[in-house]
C-alpha positions in Angstrom: -26.1 11.6 -10.7 -25.5 9.8 -14.0 -22.3 8.4 -12.6 -23.8 7.0 -9.8 -26.3 5.0 -11.8 -23.3 4.1 -14.0 -21.6 2.8 -10.9 -24.7 1.0 -9.8 -25.2 -0.9 -12.9 -21.7 -1.9 -13.0 -21.8 -3.4 -9.4 -25.2 -5.2 -10.3 -23.4 -6.7 -13.3 -20.6 -7.8 -10.9 -23.0 -9.3 -8.5 -24.6 -11.3 -11.3 -21.3 -12.7 -12.3 -20.2 -13.4 -8.9 -23.5 -15.2 -8.4 -23.1 -17.2 -11.4 -19.6 -18.1 -10.4 -20.5 -19.3 -6.8 -23.2 -21.5 -8.3 -20.6 -23.0 -10.4 -17.8 -23.1 -7.9 -16.1 -26.7 -7.5 -14.9 -26.2 -4.0 -16.2 -25.0 -0.7 -13.5 -22.8 -0.5 -14.0 -21.2 -3.8 -17.7 -20.8 -3.0 -17.0 -19.2 0.5 -14.6 -16.7 -1.3 -17.2 -15.8 -3.9 -19.9 -15.4 -1.3 -17.6 -13.2 0.7 -17.2 -10.9 -2.3 -20.9 -11.0 -3.1 -21.4 -9.5 0.5 -19.1 -6.7 -0.1 -20.5 -5.9 -3.5 -23.9 -6.0 -1.9 -22.8 -3.5 0.7 -21.5 -1.1 -2.1 -24.7 -1.3 -3.9 -26.4 -0.3 -0.7 -24.2 2.6 -0.2 -24.7 3.8 -3.9 -28.4 3.7 -3.4 -28.1 5.6 -0.2 -26.1 8.1 -1.9 -28.6 8.3 -4.8 -31.7 8.7 -2.4 -29.7 11.4 -0.4 -28.9 13.4 -3.8 -32.4 13.2 -4.7 -33.8 14.4 -1.6 -31.4 17.3 -1.8 -32.2 18.2 -5.3 -36.1 17.9 -4.3 -35.7 20.1 -1.4 -33.9 22.8 -3.5 
């Protein structure tokens, strides 16, 4: 479970960095590319949270 939390923290840091970069992007192409990466990272965060919840439910049921 700790590995999942570590991964989640890493992903959140990545989203924060990508968000800052998107705000500072000089071209629309760059901004769109960064937003696309943000979308992928957000999906990854959602998957990690789902896995954390699943594992929590399993350990609660045991």
